C-alpha positions as protocol buffer text, in pm:
chain_id: "A"
residue {
  index: 1
  type: MET
  ca { x: 7631 y: 4082 z: 146 }
}
residue {
  index: 2
  type: ILE
  ca { x: 7890 y: 4163 z: 367 }
}
residue {
  index: 3
  type: GLY
  ca { x: 7920 y: 3789 z: 443 }
}
residue {
  index: 4
  type: ALA
  ca { x: 7903 y: 3701 z: 100 }
}
residue {
  index: 5
  type: LYS
  ca { x: 8230 y: 3964 z: 9 }
}
residue {
  index: 6
  type: LEU
  ca { x: 8392 y: 3840 z: 259 }
}
residue {
  index: 7
  type: SER
  ca { x: 8362 y: 3485 z: 161 }
}
residue {
  index: 8
  type: SER
  ca { x: 8439 y: 3552 z: -198 }
}
residue {
  index: 9
  type: ARG
  ca { x: 8773 y: 3734 z: -52 }
}
residue {
  index: 10
  type: VAL
  ca { x: 8862 y: 3445 z: 167 }
}
residue {
  index: 11
  type: GLY
  ca { x: 8823 y: 3219 z: -155 }
}
residue {
  index: 12
  type: ALA
  ca { x: 9045 y: 3454 z: -360 }
}
residue {
  index: 13
  type: LEU
  ca { x: 9308 y: 3443 z: -67 }
}
residue {
  index: 14
  type: LEU
  ca { x: 9345 y: 3033 z: -85 }
}
residue {
  index: 15
  type: SER
  ca { x: 9324 y: 3032 z: -453 }
}
residue {
  index: 16
  type: TRP
  ca { x: 9639 y: 3297 z: -426 }
}
residue {
  index: 17
  type: GLY
  ca { x: 9798 y: 3079 z: -219 }
}
residue {
  index: 18
  type: THR
  ca { x: 9820 y: 2817 z: -487 }
}
residue {
  index: 19
  type: MET
  ca { x: 10020 y: 3084 z: -712 }
}
residue {
  index: 20
  type: VAL
  ca { x: 10400 y: 3065 z: -766 }
}
residue {
  index: 21
  type: ALA
  ca { x: 10541 y: 3465 z: -918 }
}
residue {
  index: 22
  type: ALA
  ca { x: 10808 y: 3401 z: -1148 }
}
residue {
  index: 23
  type: ALA
  ca { x: 11095 y: 3660 z: -1093 }
}
residue {
  index: 24
  type: VAL
  ca { x: 11417 y: 3763 z: -1189 }
}
residue {
  index: 25
  type: SER
  ca { x: 11657 y: 3641 z: -881 }
}
residue {
  index: 26
  type: PRO
  ca { x: 11863 y: 3959 z: -727 }
}
residue {
  index: 27
  type: ALA
  ca { x: 12214 y: 4016 z: -815 }
}
residue {
  index: 28
  type: ALA
  ca { x: 12468 y: 4042 z: -576 }
}
residue {
  index: 29
  type: ALA
  ca { x: 12451 y: 4378 z: -354 }
}
residue {
  index: 30
  type: GLN
  ca { x: 12732 y: 4616 z: -383 }
}
residue {
  index: 31
  type: GLY
  ca { x: 12933 y: 4881 z: -138 }
}
residue {
  index: 32
  type: VAL
  ca { x: 12618 y: 5110 z: 55 }
}
residue {
  index: 33
  type: PRO
  ca { x: 12605 y: 5401 z: -111 }
}
residue {
  index: 34
  type: PHE
  ca { x: 12590 y: 5613 z: 205 }
}
residue {
  index: 35
  type: THR
  ca { x: 12618 y: 5729 z: 536 }
}
residue {
  index: 36
  type: GLN
  ca { x: 12452 y: 5842 z: 834 }
}
residue {
  index: 37
  type: VAL
  ca { x: 12446 y: 6172 z: 963 }
}
residue {
  index: 38
  type: GLY
  ca { x: 12161 y: 6192 z: 1184 }
}
residue {
  index: 39
  type: SER
  ca { x: 11834 y: 6080 z: 1336 }
}
residue {
  index: 40
  type: LEU
  ca { x: 11466 y: 6153 z: 1432 }
}
residue {
  index: 41
  type: PRO
  ca { x: 11438 y: 5981 z: 1756 }
}
residue {
  index: 42
  type: GLY
  ca { x: 11072 y: 5813 z: 1847 }
}
residue {
  index: 43
  type: HIS
  ca { x: 10861 y: 5498 z: 1703 }
}
residue {
  index: 44
  type: ALA
  ca { x: 10825 y: 5562 z: 1343 }
}
residue {
  index: 45
  type: GLU
  ca { x: 10663 y: 5288 z: 1075 }
}
residue {
  index: 46
  type: LEU
  ca { x: 10603 y: 5561 z: 794 }
}
residue {
  index: 47
  type: VAL
  ca { x: 10824 y: 5862 z: 699 }
}
residue {
  index: 48
  type: ARG
  ca { x: 10798 y: 6104 z: 414 }
}
residue {
  index: 49
  type: VAL
  ca { x: 10977 y: 6474 z: 333 }
}
residue {
  index: 50
  type: GLN
  ca { x: 10971 y: 6758 z: 122 }
}
residue {
  index: 51
  type: GLU
  ca { x: 11043 y: 7144 z: 145 }
}
residue {
  index: 52
  type: GLY
  ca { x: 11273 y: 7090 z: 470 }
}
residue {
  index: 53
  type: ARG
  ca { x: 11020 y: 6929 z: 642 }
}
residue {
  index: 54
  type: ALA
  ca { x: 10991 y: 6542 z: 779 }
}
residue {
  index: 55
  type: TYR
  ca { x: 10645 y: 6384 z: 868 }
}
residue {
  index: 56
  type: THR
  ca { x: 10679 y: 6050 z: 1022 }
}
residue {
  index: 57
  type: ALA
  ca { x: 10379 y: 5815 z: 1188 }
}
residue {
  index: 58
  type: GLY
  ca { x: 10429 y: 5603 z: 1449 }
}
residue {
  index: 59
  type: GLY
  ca { x: 10082 y: 5401 z: 1580 }
}
residue {
  index: 60
  type: LYS
  ca { x: 9827 y: 5701 z: 1627 }
}
residue {
  index: 61
  type: THR
  ca { x: 10098 y: 6043 z: 1588 }
}
residue {
  index: 62
  type: LEU
  ca { x: 10226 y: 6237 z: 1340 }
}
residue {
  index: 63
  type: THR
  ca { x: 10471 y: 6387 z: 1454 }
}
residue {
  index: 64
  type: ILE
  ca { x: 10658 y: 6720 z: 1193 }
}
residue {
  index: 65
  type: TRP
  ca { x: 11033 y: 6781 z: 1199 }
}
residue {
  index: 66
  type: ASP
  ca { x: 11246 y: 7078 z: 1042 }
}
residue {
  index: 67
  type: VAL
  ca { x: 11545 y: 6888 z: 863 }
}
residue {
  index: 68
  type: SER
  ca { x: 11624 y: 7172 z: 648 }
}
residue {
  index: 69
  type: ASN
  ca { x: 11962 y: 7100 z: 800 }
}
residue {
  index: 70
  type: PRO
  ca { x: 11954 y: 6725 z: 814 }
}
residue {
  index: 71
  type: ASP
  ca { x: 12269 y: 6655 z: 1024 }
}
residue {
  index: 72
  type: ALA
  ca { x: 12073 y: 6872 z: 1296 }
}
residue {
  index: 73
  type: PRO
  ca { x: 11691 y: 6768 z: 1307 }
}
residue {
  index: 74
  type: LYS
  ca { x: 11476 y: 6986 z: 1496 }
}
residue {
  index: 75
  type: LYS
  ca { x: 11090 y: 6824 z: 1611 }
}
residue {
  index: 76
  type: THR
  ca { x: 10851 y: 7097 z: 1533 }
}
residue {
  index: 77
  type: GLY
  ca { x: 10510 y: 6947 z: 1616 }
}
residue {
  index: 78
  type: ALA
  ca { x: 10277 y: 6635 z: 1695 }
}
residue {
  index: 79
  type: TYR
  ca { x: 9887 y: 6545 z: 1644 }
}
residue {
  index: 80
  type: SER
  ca { x: 9731 y: 6210 z: 1758 }
}
residue {
  index: 81
  type: PHE
  ca { x: 9438 y: 6039 z: 1588 }
}
residue {
  index: 82
  type: PRO
  ca { x: 9176 y: 5851 z: 1773 }
}
residue {
  index: 83
  type: GLU
  ca { x: 9339 y: 5505 z: 1566 }
}
residue {
  index: 84
  type: LYS
  ca { x: 9632 y: 5427 z: 1402 }
}
residue {
  index: 85
  type: ILE
  ca { x: 9776 y: 5602 z: 1105 }
}
residue {
  index: 86
  type: TRP
  ca { x: 9778 y: 5343 z: 824 }
}
residue {
  index: 87
  type: GLY
  ca { x: 9923 y: 5544 z: 587 }
}
residue {
  index: 88
  type: PHE
  ca { x: 9902 y: 6008 z: 513 }
}
residue {
  index: 89
  type: ARG
  ca { x: 10000 y: 6210 z: 231 }
}
residue {
  index: 90
  type: VAL
  ca { x: 10148 y: 6587 z: 229 }
}
residue {
  index: 91
  type: ILE
  ca { x: 9985 y: 6842 z: -32 }
}
residue {
  index: 92
  type: GLY
  ca { x: 10080 y: 7205 z: 54 }
}
residue {
  index: 93
  type: SER
  ca { x: 9977 y: 7291 z: 413 }
}
residue {
  index: 94
  type: THR
  ca { x: 9763 y: 6996 z: 409 }
}
residue {
  index: 95
  type: ALA
  ca { x: 9865 y: 6623 z: 551 }
}
residue {
  index: 96
  type: TYR
  ca { x: 9577 y: 6357 z: 445 }
}
residue {
  index: 97
  type: VAL
  ca { x: 9586 y: 6104 z: 699 }
}
residue {
  index: 98
  type: ALA
  ca { x: 9433 y: 5782 z: 690 }
}
residue {
  index: 99
  type: ALA
  ca { x: 9413 y: 5686 z: 1030 }
}
residue {
  index: 100
  type: ASP
  ca { x: 9195 y: 5303 z: 1044 }
}
residue {
  index: 101
  type: PHE
  ca { x: 8879 y: 5318 z: 1183 }
}
residue {
  index: 102
  type: PHE
  ca { x: 8887 y: 5688 z: 1241 }
}
residue {
  index: 103
  type: GLY
  ca { x: 8868 y: 5726 z: 855 }
}
residue {
  index: 104
  type: LEU
  ca { x: 9042 y: 6034 z: 670 }
}
residue {
  index: 105
  type: GLY
  ca { x: 9189 y: 6302 z: 866 }
}
residue {
  index: 106
  type: LEU
  ca { x: 9234 y: 6661 z: 718 }
}
residue {
  index: 107
  type: LEU
  ca { x: 9503 y: 6800 z: 911 }
}
residue {
  index: 108
  type: ASP
  ca { x: 9626 y: 7197 z: 909 }
}
residue {
  index: 109
  type: VAL
  ca { x: 10016 y: 7183 z: 923 }
}
residue {
  index: 110
  type: SER
  ca { x: 10071 y: 7565 z: 819 }
}
residue {
  index: 111
  type: ASN
  ca { x: 10209 y: 7597 z: 1145 }
}
residue {
  index: 112
  type: PRO
  ca { x: 10412 y: 7281 z: 1236 }
}
residue {
  index: 113
  type: ALA
  ca { x: 10437 y: 7377 z: 1585 }
}
residue {
  index: 114
  type: SER
  ca { x: 10073 y: 7336 z: 1620 }
}
residue {
  index: 115
  type: PRO
  ca { x: 9883 y: 7110 z: 1345 }
}
residue {
  index: 116
  type: VAL
  ca { x: 9508 y: 7150 z: 1345 }
}
residue {
  index: 117
  type: LEU
  ca { x: 9247 y: 6921 z: 1230 }
}
residue {
  index: 118
  type: ARG
  ca { x: 9010 y: 7109 z: 1017 }
}
residue {
  index: 119
  type: GLY
  ca { x: 8775 y: 6763 z: 887 }
}
residue {
  index: 120
  type: SER
  ca { x: 8758 y: 6410 z: 846 }
}
residue {
  index: 121
  type: PHE
  ca { x: 8535 y: 6169 z: 680 }
}
residue {
  index: 122
  type: LYS
  ca { x: 8455 y: 5846 z: 838 }
}
residue {
  index: 123
  type: THR
  ca { x: 8504 y: 5530 z: 569 }
}
residue {
  index: 124
  type: PRO
  ca { x: 8281 y: 5207 z: 613 }
}
residue {
  index: 125
  type: GLY
  ca { x: 8626 y: 5027 z: 691 }
}
residue {
  index: 126
  type: GLN
  ca { x: 8951 y: 5104 z: 769 }
}
residue {
  index: 127
  type: ALA
  ca { x: 9111 y: 5355 z: 529 }
}
residue {
  index: 128
  type: LYS
  ca { x: 9467 y: 5256 z: 462 }
}
residue {
  index: 129
  type: ASN
  ca { x: 9661 y: 5525 z: 265 }
}
residue {
  index: 130
  type: VAL
  ca { x: 9517 y: 5856 z: 34 }
}
residue {
  index: 131
  type: GLY
  ca { x: 9601 y: 6022 z: -301 }
}
residue {
  index: 132
  type: ILE
  ca { x: 9493 y: 6381 z: -382 }
}
residue {
  index: 133
  type: PHE
  ca { x: 9311 y: 6519 z: -745 }
}
residue {
  index: 134
  type: GLY
  ca { x: 9277 y: 6865 z: -640 }
}
residue {
  index: 135
  type: THR
  ca { x: 9004 y: 6929 z: -372 }
}
residue {
  index: 136
  type: LYS
  ca { x: 8895 y: 6543 z: -443 }
}
residue {
  index: 137
  type: VAL
  ca { x: 9091 y: 6259 z: -166 }
}
residue {
  index: 138
  type: LEU
  ca { x: 9112 y: 5863 z: -280 }
}
residue {
  index: 139
  type: VAL
  ca { x: 9080 y: 5683 z: 32 }
}
residue {
  index: 140
  type: ALA
  ca { x: 9175 y: 5332 z: -7 }
}
residue {
  index: 141
  type: ASP
  ca { x: 8902 y: 5106 z: 283 }
}
residue {
  index: 142
  type: HIS
  ca { x: 8978 y: 4748 z: 353 }
}
residue {
  index: 143
  type: MET
  ca { x: 8564 y: 4712 z: 324 }
}
residue {
  index: 144
  type: SER
  ca { x: 8438 y: 4945 z: 55 }
}
residue {
  index: 145
  type: GLY
  ca { x: 8760 y: 4957 z: -251 }
}
residue {
  index: 146
  type: VAL
  ca { x: 8830 y: 5349 z: -294 }
}
residue {
  index: 147
  type: ASP
  ca { x: 8609 y: 5597 z: -159 }
}
residue {
  index: 148
  type: TYR
  ca { x: 8625 y: 5927 z: -319 }
}
residue {
  index: 149
  type: ILE
  ca { x: 8557 y: 6254 z: -110 }
}
residue {
  index: 150
  type: ASP
  ca { x: 8516 y: 6581 z: -176 }
}
residue {
  index: 151
  type: VAL
  ca { x: 8761 y: 6800 z: 76 }
}
residue {
  index: 152
  type: SER
  ca { x: 8690 y: 7160 z: -104 }
}
residue {
  index: 153
  type: ASN
  ca { x: 8486 y: 7269 z: 191 }
}
residue {
  index: 154
  type: ALA
  ca { x: 8791 y: 7078 z: 465 }
}
residue {
  index: 155
  type: ALA
  ca { x: 8511 y: 7133 z: 767 }
}
residue {
  index: 156
  type: LYS
  ca { x: 8255 y: 6956 z: 595 }
}
residue {
  index: 157
  type: PRO
  ca { x: 8404 y: 6684 z: 345 }
}
residue {
  index: 158
  type: THR
  ca { x: 8128 y: 6484 z: 90 }
}
residue {
  index: 159
  type: SER
  ca { x: 8091 y: 6184 z: -82 }
}
residue {
  index: 160
  type: LEU
  ca { x: 8082 y: 6128 z: -437 }
}
residue {
  index: 161
  type: GLY
  ca { x: 8081 y: 5736 z: -446 }
}
residue {
  index: 162
  type: SER
  ca { x: 8301 y: 5472 z: -427 }
}
residue {
  index: 163
  type: PHE
  ca { x: 8465 y: 5164 z: -687 }
}
residue {
  index: 164
  type: PHE
  ca { x: 8462 y: 4853 z: -565 }
}
residue {
  index: 165
  type: LEU
  ca { x: 8738 y: 4646 z: -523 }
}
residue {
  index: 166
  type: ASP
  ca { x: 8763 y: 4281 z: -632 }
}
residue {
  index: 167
  type: GLY
  ca { x: 9024 y: 4248 z: -271 }
}
residue {
  index: 168
  type: TYR
  ca { x: 9103 y: 4409 z: 24 }
}
residue {
  index: 169
  type: ALA
  ca { x: 9196 y: 4770 z: -54 }
}
residue {
  index: 170
  type: ARG
  ca { x: 9538 y: 4833 z: 44 }
}
residue {
  index: 171
  type: ASP
  ca { x: 9708 y: 5163 z: -109 }
}
residue {
  index: 172
  type: VAL
  ca { x: 9608 y: 5429 z: -401 }
}
residue {
  index: 173
  type: ILE
  ca { x: 9756 y: 5712 z: -519 }
}
residue {
  index: 174
  type: ALA
  ca { x: 9677 y: 6029 z: -750 }
}
residue {
  index: 175
  type: VAL
  ca { x: 9909 y: 6126 z: -1058 }
}
residue {
  index: 176
  type: GLY
  ca { x: 9725 y: 6443 z: -1205 }
}
residue {
  index: 177
  type: PRO
  ca { x: 9368 y: 6301 z: -1322 }
}
residue {
  index: 178
  type: ILE
  ca { x: 9453 y: 5934 z: -1274 }
}
residue {
  index: 179
  type: ALA
  ca { x: 9466 y: 5706 z: -1004 }
}
residue {
  index: 180
  type: TYR
  ca { x: 9617 y: 5395 z: -940 }
}
residue {
  index: 181
  type: ALA
  ca { x: 9504 y: 5162 z: -696 }
}
residue {
  index: 182
  type: VAL
  ca { x: 9656 y: 4793 z: -561 }
}
residue {
  index: 183
  type: ASP
  ca { x: 9416 y: 4545 z: -354 }
}
residue {
  index: 184
  type: ALA
  ca { x: 9540 y: 4188 z: -185 }
}
residue {
  index: 185
  type: PRO
  ca { x: 9541 y: 3914 z: -318 }
}
residue {
  index: 186
  type: ALA
  ca { x: 9663 y: 4058 z: -671 }
}
residue {
  index: 187
  type: GLY
  ca { x: 9487 y: 4367 z: -839 }
}
residue {
  index: 188
  type: LEU
  ca { x: 9594 y: 4660 z: -1025 }
}
residue {
  index: 189
  type: TYR
  ca { x: 9335 y: 4934 z: -1125 }
}
residue {
  index: 190
  type: ILE
  ca { x: 9341 y: 5258 z: -1322 }
}
residue {
  index: 191
  type: LEU
  ca { x: 9083 y: 5513 z: -1281 }
}
residue {
  index: 192
  type: ASP
  ca { x: 9014 y: 5832 z: -1476 }
}
residue {
  index: 193
  type: LEU
  ca { x: 8944 y: 6124 z: -1254 }
}
residue {
  index: 194
  type: ALA
  ca { x: 8895 y: 6350 z: -1512 }
}
residue {
  index: 195
  type: LYS
  ca { x: 8585 y: 6125 z: -1661 }
}
residue {
  index: 196
  type: GLU
  ca { x: 8275 y: 6289 z: -1604 }
}
residue {
  index: 197
  type: GLY
  ca { x: 8033 y: 6048 z: -1407 }
}
residue {
  index: 198
  type: PRO
  ca { x: 8110 y: 5760 z: -1065 }
}
residue {
  index: 199
  type: LEU
  ca { x: 8425 y: 5673 z: -998 }
}
residue {
  index: 200
  type: ASP
  ca { x: 8508 y: 5310 z: -1248 }
}
residue {
  index: 201
  type: THR
  ca { x: 8819 y: 5183 z: -1400 }
}
residue {
  index: 202
  type: VAL
  ca { x: 8967 y: 5271 z: -1775 }
}
residue {
  index: 203
  type: GLY
  ca { x: 9183 y: 4915 z: -1732 }
}
residue {
  index: 204
  type: THR
  ca { x: 9294 y: 4651 z: -1448 }
}
residue {
  index: 205
  type: VAL
  ca { x: 9461 y: 4340 z: -1394 }
}
residue {
  index: 206
  type: GLN
  ca { x: 9508 y: 4041 z: -1184 }
}
residue {
  index: 207
  type: SER
  ca { x: 9881 y: 3966 z: -1209 }
}
residue {
  index: 208
  type: ALA
  ca { x: 9978 y: 4139 z: -928 }
}
residue {
  index: 209
  type: SER
  ca { x: 10117 y: 3957 z: -634 }
}
residue {
  index: 210
  type: ALA
  ca { x: 9957 y: 4046 z: -262 }
}
residue {
  index: 211
  type: PRO
  ca { x: 10050 y: 4407 z: -360 }
}
residue {
  index: 212
  type: ALA
  ca { x: 10054 y: 4668 z: -35 }
}
residue {
  index: 213
  type: PHE
  ca { x: 10188 y: 4961 z: -175 }
}
residue {
  index: 214
  type: ILE
  ca { x: 10224 y: 5126 z: -474 }
}
residue {
  index: 215
  type: GLU
  ca { x: 10430 y: 5379 z: -658 }
}
residue {
  index: 216
  type: VAL
  ca { x: 10407 y: 5573 z: -996 }
}
residue {
  index: 217
  type: ALA
  ca { x: 10708 y: 5784 z: -1099 }
}
residue {
  index: 218
  type: ASP
  ca { x: 10774 y: 6074 z: -1350 }
}
residue {
  index: 219
  type: ALA
  ca { x: 10840 y: 5879 z: -1684 }
}
residue {
  index: 220
  type: PRO
  ca { x: 11084 y: 6129 z: -1870 }
}
residue {
  index: 221
  type: ALA
  ca { x: 11024 y: 6213 z: -2220 }
}
residue {
  index: 222
  type: GLY
  ca { x: 10975 y: 5943 z: -2449 }
}
residue {
  index: 223
  type: SER
  ca { x: 11003 y: 5705 z: -2169 }
}
residue {
  index: 224
  type: PRO
  ca { x: 10720 y: 5494 z: -2042 }
}
residue {
  index: 225
  type: LYS
  ca { x: 10554 y: 5533 z: -1736 }
}
residue {
  index: 226
  type: LEU
  ca { x: 10598 y: 5268 z: -1478 }
}
residue {
  index: 227
  type: ALA
  ca { x: 10411 y: 5161 z: -1202 }
}
residue {
  index: 228
  type: TYR
  ca { x: 10580 y: 5020 z: -876 }
}
residue {
  index: 229
  type: LEU
  ca { x: 10411 y: 4774 z: -645 }
}
residue {
  index: 230
  type: VAL
  ca { x: 10551 y: 4615 z: -337 }
}
residue {
  index: 231
  type: GLY
  ca { x: 10442 y: 4302 z: -197 }
}
residue {
  index: 232
  type: ALA
  ca { x: 10486 y: 3923 z: -165 }
}
residue {
  index: 233
  type: GLY
  ca { x: 10851 y: 4014 z: -93 }
}
residue {
  index: 234
  type: LEU
  ca { x: 10872 y: 4150 z: -436 }
}
residue {
  index: 235
  type: LEU
  ca { x: 10916 y: 4437 z: -629 }
}
residue {
  index: 236
  type: GLN
  ca { x: 10716 y: 4441 z: -944 }
}
residue {
  index: 237
  type: ILE
  ca { x: 10687 y: 4690 z: -1224 }
}
residue {
  index: 238
  type: TYR
  ca { x: 10436 y: 4735 z: -1481 }
}
residue {
  index: 239
  type: ASP
  ca { x: 10445 y: 4982 z: -1764 }
}
residue {
  index: 240
  type: VAL
  ca { x: 10115 y: 5155 z: -1737 }
}
residue {
  index: 241
  type: SER
  ca { x: 10160 y: 5438 z: -2024 }
}
residue {
  index: 242
  type: ASN
  ca { x: 9827 y: 5298 z: -2201 }
}
residue {
  index: 243
  type: ALA
  ca { x: 9601 y: 5298 z: -1904 }
}
residue {
  index: 244
  type: ALA
  ca { x: 9399 y: 5094 z: -2010 }
}
residue {
  index: 245
  type: ALA
  ca { x: 9609 y: 4829 z: -2080 }
}
residue {
  index: 246
  type: PRO
  ca { x: 9879 y: 4795 z: -1761 }
}
residue {
  index: 247
  type: VAL
  ca { x: 10181 y: 4553 z: -1867 }
}
residue {
  index: 248
  type: LYS
  ca { x: 10379 y: 4346 z: -1628 }
}
residue {
  index: 249
  type: VAL
  ca { x: 10728 y: 4445 z: -1747 }
}
residue {
  index: 250
  type: SER
  ca { x: 10960 y: 4254 z: -1502 }
}
residue {
  index: 251
  type: THR
  ca { x: 10937 y: 4157 z: -1132 }
}
residue {
  index: 252
  type: ILE
  ca { x: 11225 y: 4100 z: -867 }
}
residue {
  index: 253
  type: LYS
  ca { x: 11247 y: 3912 z: -513 }
}
residue {
  index: 254
  type: ILE
  ca { x: 11367 y: 4110 z: -269 }
}
residue {
  index: 255
  type: PRO
  ca { x: 11577 y: 4018 z: 17 }
}
residue {
  index: 256
  type: GLY
  ca { x: 11392 y: 4035 z: 389 }
}
residue {
  index: 257
  type: ARG
  ca { x: 11026 y: 4161 z: 415 }
}
residue {
  index: 258
  type: ALA
  ca { x: 10953 y: 4446 z: 206 }
}
residue {
  index: 259
  type: THR
  ca { x: 10697 y: 4682 z: 298 }
}
residue {
  index: 260
  type: ARG
  ca { x: 10715 y: 4992 z: 87 }
}
residue {
  index: 261
  type: ALA
  ca { x: 11013 y: 5182 z: -153 }
}
residue {
  index: 262
  type: ALA
  ca { x: 11059 y: 5552 z: -261 }
}
residue {
  index: 263
  type: VAL
  ca { x: 11213 y: 5592 z: -672 }
}
residue {
  index: 264
  type: LYS
  ca { x: 11442 y: 5845 z: -760 }
}
residue {
  index: 265
  type: GLY
  ca { x: 11565 y: 5869 z: -1086 }
}
residue {
  index: 266
  type: THR
  ca { x: 11642 y: 5531 z: -1223 }
}
residue {
  index: 267
  type: LEU
  ca { x: 11696 y: 5397 z: -834 }
}
residue {
  index: 268
  type: ALA
  ca { x: 11409 y: 5217 z: -649 }
}
residue {
  index: 269
  type: TYR
  ca { x: 11536 y: 5234 z: -220 }
}
residue {
  index: 270
  type: VAL
  ca { x: 11297 y: 4955 z: -78 }
}
residue {
  index: 271
  type: ALA
  ca { x: 11237 y: 4890 z: 302 }
}
residue {
  index: 272
  type: ALA
  ca { x: 11320 y: 4541 z: 358 }
}
residue {
  index: 273
  type: GLY
  ca { x: 11263 y: 4451 z: 728 }
}
residue {
  index: 274
  type: VAL
  ca { x: 11517 y: 4260 z: 847 }
}
residue {
  index: 275
  type: GLU
  ca { x: 11732 y: 4308 z: 551 }
}
residue {
  index: 276
  type: GLY
  ca { x: 11711 y: 4754 z: 581 }
}
residue {
  index: 277
  type: ILE
  ca { x: 11724 y: 4891 z: 248 }
}
residue {
  index: 278
  type: GLN
  ca { x: 11811 y: 4757 z: -89 }
}
residue {
  index: 279
  type: ILE
  ca { x: 11881 y: 4950 z: -357 }
}
residue {
  index: 280
  type: VAL
  ca { x: 11758 y: 4851 z: -726 }
}
residue {
  index: 281
  type: ASP
  ca { x: 11886 y: 5009 z: -1042 }
}
residue {
  index: 282
  type: LEU
  ca { x: 11606 y: 5013 z: -1305 }
}
residue {
  index: 283
  type: SER
  ca { x: 11755 y: 5194 z: -1557 }
}
residue {
  index: 284
  type: THR
  ca { x: 11666 y: 4880 z: -1758 }
}
residue {
  index: 285
  type: PRO
  ca { x: 11281 y: 4783 z: -1618 }
}
residue {
  index: 286
  type: ALA
  ca { x: 11295 y: 4436 z: -1750 }
}
residue {
  index: 287
  type: ALA
  ca { x: 11640 y: 4352 z: -1626 }
}
residue {
  index: 288
  type: PRO
  ca { x: 11628 y: 4557 z: -1286 }
}
residue {
  index: 289
  type: LYS
  ca { x: 11903 y: 4448 z: -1063 }
}
residue {
  index: 290
  type: ILE
  ca { x: 11994 y: 4525 z: -665 }
}
residue {
  index: 291
  type: VAL
  ca { x: 12286 y: 4733 z: -659 }
}
residue {
  index: 292
  type: GLY
  ca { x: 12335 y: 4829 z: -300 }
}
residue {
  index: 293
  type: ALA
  ca { x: 12235 y: 4787 z: 13 }
}
residue {
  index: 294
  type: HIS
  ca { x: 12209 y: 4912 z: 368 }
}
residue {
  index: 295
  type: LYS
  ca { x: 12179 y: 4689 z: 737 }
}
residue {
  index: 296
  type: THR
  ca { x: 11972 y: 4886 z: 942 }
}
residue {
  index: 297
  type: PRO
  ca { x: 12001 y: 4834 z: 1337 }
}
residue {
  index: 298
  type: GLY
  ca { x: 11610 y: 4737 z: 1333 }
}
residue {
  index: 299
  type: PRO
  ca { x: 11373 y: 4643 z: 1063 }
}
residue {
  index: 300
  type: ALA
  ca { x: 11328 y: 4880 z: 802 }
}
residue {
  index: 301
  type: ARG
  ca { x: 10956 y: 4998 z: 739 }
}
residue {
  index: 302
  type: ASP
  ca { x: 10941 y: 5265 z: 501 }
}
residue {
  index: 303
  type: VAL
  ca { x: 11182 y: 5495 z: 310 }
}
residue {
  index: 304
  type: ALA
  ca { x: 11168 y: 5840 z: 166 }
}
residue {
  index: 305
  type: VAL
  ca { x: 11432 y: 5972 z: -75 }
}
residue {
  index: 306
  type: THR
  ca { x: 11517 y: 6373 z: -177 }
}
residue {
  index: 307
  type: ASP
  ca { x: 11809 y: 6457 z: -417 }
}
residue {
  index: 308
  type: THR
  ca { x: 12108 y: 6455 z: -112 }
}
residue {
  index: 309
  type: HIS
  ca { x: 11974 y: 6211 z: 145 }
}
residue {
  index: 310
  type: VAL
  ca { x: 11737 y: 5889 z: 252 }
}
residue {
  index: 311
  type: PHE
  ca { x: 11516 y: 5855 z: 531 }
}
residue {
  index: 312
  type: VAL
  ca { x: 11445 y: 5544 z: 670 }
}
residue {
  index: 313
  type: ALA
  ca { x: 11206 y: 5444 z: 961 }
}
residue {
  index: 314
  type: VAL
  ca { x: 11329 y: 5149 z: 1176 }
}
residue {
  index: 315
  type: THR
  ca { x: 11101 y: 4990 z: 1405 }
}
residue {
  index: 316
  type: ALA
  ca { x: 11244 y: 4833 z: 1732 }
}
residue {
  index: 317
  type: GLY
  ca { x: 11002 y: 4653 z: 1860 }
}
residue {
  index: 318
  type: GLU
  ca { x: 10609 y: 4770 z: 1876 }
}
residue {
  index: 319
  type: ASP
  ca { x: 10633 y: 5092 z: 2002 }
}
residue {
  index: 320
  type: MET
  ca { x: 11047 y: 5144 z: 1983 }
}
residue {
  index: 321
  type: GLY
  ca { x: 11245 y: 5290 z: 1681 }
}
residue {
  index: 322
  type: GLN
  ca { x: 11342 y: 5599 z: 1497 }
}
residue {
  index: 323
  type: VAL
  ca { x: 11420 y: 5719 z: 1152 }
}
residue {
  index: 324
  type: LEU
  ca { x: 11773 y: 5735 z: 1034 }
}
residue {
  index: 325
  type: ILE
  ca { x: 11910 y: 5996 z: 814 }
}
residue {
  index: 326
  type: PHE
  ca { x: 12152 y: 5885 z: 570 }
}
residue {
  index: 327
  type: LYS
  ca { x: 12372 y: 6151 z: 365 }
}
residue {
  index: 328
  type: LYS
  ca { x: 12403 y: 5993 z: -22 }
}
residue {
  index: 329
  type: ALA
  ca { x: 12726 y: 5917 z: -189 }
}
residue {
  index: 330
  type: ASN
  ca { x: 12876 y: 6175 z: -390 }
}
């Protein structure tokens, strides 16, 4: 069974390699819209910021920072997992961590100076990222697809089943009772978590280009609900207002090697490797355009955005780097 699965996936990857995706050409970047005010030292590949804290992951370690004053950040605590951290999300006092072959880790961060692992769940393959819906967690796993796990008892998580994806699962996010997952080489899947019975899709398309990351932003009243996929050097925009029939709206080529993005209002901040941060105007989703850029001292791997600041994870070699903190222009 596993051999057949790998064979079909290799064939799909070879098929994808012959495809050419149409893209909107990037507009000329304008001036830099923010200035550096601080940094978080140490190797970091991932960064998330909420409620005055920054959470960074580099290798196996999740580090917590007090950034209530971004000009003077302070390290508060850290926790190291047995395997590499590929993705994580923080909800309330819990960090839900996807740590490669270790699987899902439930880390209590209520005391940031001393985070404690409350429970874990081993998924079949490599855990890549997580989505959270109440007391349930979805894990994007390279081998099984999307695993659905009940964590109401953190010490004893239990499986609620899984949904097999056609390719290699790369990312998953839950927005209310709707989950969105992507796989390589081309899939976008939408799942209704409010439905009774086994986990299943309500809509899917195979028109994405090597999607490795997905973000779904809150839509203002009367506006379409949009999903933003990053992969193959592209920012790909989908209208997911009708979950049963997602539609690709546009694609824009990003200079460098785009890996992740953060959407705030009508702007997407894209971590673009050696090309630093590329800022994309999304006010007209059918015609996105690059309106700003900032060249970082090393490859930009991830980005998080608040109302006033931008946090950029920058690497320098395999185990060196930092998170740069920028203040947005007024």
